[in-house]
C-alpha positions, 0 to 999 in steps of 0.5 A, a space after each residue: 179931376 176926372 176918372 174913367 172906369 172901363 168894363 170889359 165884357 168877354 162873351 164865349 160861345 156856349 153850345 146848345 147842351 150847355 144852354 139847356 143845362 144852365 136853363 134847367 138848373 136856373 129853373 130848378 133853383 127858382 122852383 125850389 126857392 118858390 116852394 120853400 116858404 113857411 106854411 101856416 099852422 092850423 090856427 093861423 089858417 083858421 085866423 086867415 080864413 076868418 079875416 078873409 070872410 070878415 073882409 068879404 062881408 065888409 065889401 058886400 056892404 061897401 059905401 061909394 064916394 067920389 073924389 076928384 071925379 073918381 068913384 071909390 068903394 069903401 068897406 069897413 071890416 068889423 073889429 078893425 082899424 082900417 078901411 078897404 078902398 077900391 076904385 070903381 069903374 074904368 081904371 084911372 090914375 089915383 093917388 094915396 091922397 085920393 084913397 085917404 080922402 075917400 076913406 075920410 068921406 065914408 068913415 069921418 075918421 082921419 085916414 092915413 094911406 098904408 103903403 104895405 107891400 108897395 114900399 118894396 116896389 
């Protein structure tokens, strides 16, 4: 049994003024959506600043390791249960497994790649 679905697209002529109006409205909506996010409380801002400083300090003393011919820099922020891992040199493709191995090489711990925001891509 076969089904056929057809769509019909109707295109109408839009004058220049209407194009400008639609563009202006869409731009305003986009900017309004971007600017309406939650703001941090002073305590949250202080905690965020401390976390950034902690991570920067860790990166300054990062250790390098090589995995599959790629060099990675692994930093261990104090008081955390995670490592910051970055590729060193020319950008080349790498996998989550490469990151786990690099962290394991430096820390000696079982490393698990946390996808974080990459999950949404």
